[in-house]
C-alpha positions in Angstrom: -4.3 26.8 -25.6 -3.3 23.3 -26.4 -6.7 22.0 -25.2 -8.5 24.4 -27.6 -6.4 23.3 -30.6 -7.1 19.6 -29.8 -10.8 20.3 -29.4 -10.9 22.1 -32.7 -9.0 19.2 -34.3 -11.5 16.7 -33.0 -14.4 18.9 -34.2 -12.9 19.2 -37.7 -12.4 15.4 -37.8 -16.0 14.9 -36.7 -17.2 17.1 -39.5 -15.1 15.3 -42.1 -16.3 11.9 -40.8 -19.9 13.1 -40.8 -19.6 14.3 -44.4 -18.2 10.9 -45.4 -20.7 8.9 -43.4 -23.8 10.7 -44.8 -22.5 10.2 -48.3 -23.2 6.5 -47.9 -26.7 5.2 -48.3 -28.4 5.5 -44.9 -31.6 3.7 -45.6 -34.4 3.3 -43.1 -34.7 1.6 -39.7 -36.6 -1.2 -41.3 -34.0 -1.6 -44.1 -30.8 -0.1 -42.9 -28.2 0.9 -45.5 -24.5 0.6 -45.3 -24.2 4.1 -43.9 -26.7 4.0 -41.1 -24.4 3.0 -38.3 -21.5 5.2 -39.5 -24.0 8.1 -39.8 -25.3 7.5 -36.2 -21.7 7.4 -34.9 -20.8 10.5 -36.9 -23.7 12.6 -35.7 -23.0 11.5 -32.1 -19.3 12.3 -32.5 -20.1 15.7 -34.0 -22.5 16.6 -31.2 -20.1 15.6 -28.4 -17.1 17.2 -30.0 -19.0 20.5 -30.6 -20.1 20.5 -27.0 -16.6 19.8 -25.9 -15.2 22.6 -28.0 -17.9 25.0 -26.6 -16.9 24.0 -23.1 -13.2 24.4 -23.9 -13.6 27.9 -25.3 -15.8 29.0 -22.4 -13.1 28.2 -19.9 -10.6 30.9 -19.2 -7.1 30.0 -20.4 -5.0 28.6 -17.6 -1.2 28.7 -17.7 0.0 25.4 -19.0 3.1 23.8 -17.5 5.2 20.8 -18.3 4.5 19.2 -21.6 5.9 20.4 -24.9 4.9 19.6 -28.5 8.5 18.5 -29.0 8.3 15.6 -26.7 8.7 12.0 -28.0 5.1 10.9 -27.2 3.2 13.1 -29.8 5.7 12.3 -32.5 5.6 8.6 -31.6 1.8 8.5 -31.8 1.8 10.2 -35.2 4.5 7.8 -36.4 2.5 4.8 -35.1 -0.6 6.0 -37.0 1.5 6.1 -40.2 3.3 2.8 -39.6 0.3 0.7 -38.5 -1.3 0.4 -42.0 2.1 -0.6 -43.5 2.5 -3.2 -40.8 -1.0 -4.5 -41.4 -0.1 -5.1 -45.1 3.1 -6.9 -44.3 2.4 -8.7 -41.0 -0.7 -10.3 -39.6 -3.3 -8.5 -37.6 -2.2 -9.8 -34.3 1.4 -9.1 -34.7 1.1 -5.6 -36.1 -1.6 -4.6 -33.6 0.4 -5.9 -30.7 3.6 -4.1 -31.9 1.9 -0.8 -32.3 -0.2 -1.0 -29.1 2.9 -2.0 -27.0 4.9 0.8 -28.5 2.1 3.3 -27.8 1.8 2.1 -24.2 5.6 2.5 -23.7 5.5 6.0 -25.2 2.7 7.0 -22.9 4.5 5.5 -19.9 1.6 3.2 -19.0 2.6 1.6 -15.7 5.5 -0.9 -16.1 6.8 -2.6 -19.2 5.4 -5.9 -18.0 1.9 -4.5 -17.5 2.2 -2.7 -20.9 3.2 -6.0 -22.5 0.3 -7.9 -21.0 -2.2 -5.1 -21.7 -1.2 -5.0 -25.3 -1.3 -8.8 -25.6 -4.8 -9.2 -24.0 -6.2 -6.2 -25.9 -4.9 -7.4 -29.2 -6.3 -10.9 -28.7 -9.7 -9.7 -27.5 -10.1 -7.2 -30.3 -9.3 -10.0 -32.8 -11.8 -12.4 -31.2 -14.5 -9.7 -31.1 -14.0 -8.2 -34.5 -12.9 -11.2 -36.6 -14.5 -14.1 -34.7 -17.8 -12.6 -33.5 -18.5 -9.7 -35.8 -17.0 -11.3 -38.9 -14.8 -8.4 -39.9 -12.1 -9.5 -42.3 -8.6 -8.7 -41.0 -5.2 -9.6 -42.4 -4.7 -13.1 -41.0 -1.8 -15.4 -40.6 -1.1 -18.7 -38.8 -1.8 -17.3 -35.3 -5.2 -15.9 -36.3 -6.3 -19.1 -38.0 -5.2 -21.1 -34.9 -7.2 -18.8 -32.5 -10.3 -19.1 -34.7 -9.9 -22.9 -34.9 -9.7 -23.1 -31.1 -12.8 -21.0 -30.7 -14.5 -22.9 -33.5 -15.4 -19.6 -35.2 -13.4 -20.1 -38.4 
């Protein structure tokens, strides 16, 4: 039953995202608009989530054991999604992303604390280098971000 609810939630998200993406100017392949890439992602997400929902509802319901909605992980993930934008406004990108990612890895019991720490650190730095350095996405930056961009000679 939980899998059906999740698949419907993802499908609803895909429909809302698609509606928002096609509201932007899509343009043509020769002159793409601001909404062309989001629209392509939205349509792909919608097709995949619809297929997943179809598969989920075709399966016979199996008896679920173990996990409960009252566990700490789902509530922690929801809290992290609410807290992350607040942290981004007050802290730099690297620090806020690392804190949230490390907390999520701990909540999900990803290997050991040391591996979770290293995974969060490497993922945060790589995402900053890719998005801010290479793709030019503007992220909230502080001293550490400027230092990394200066080292890589991207800023």
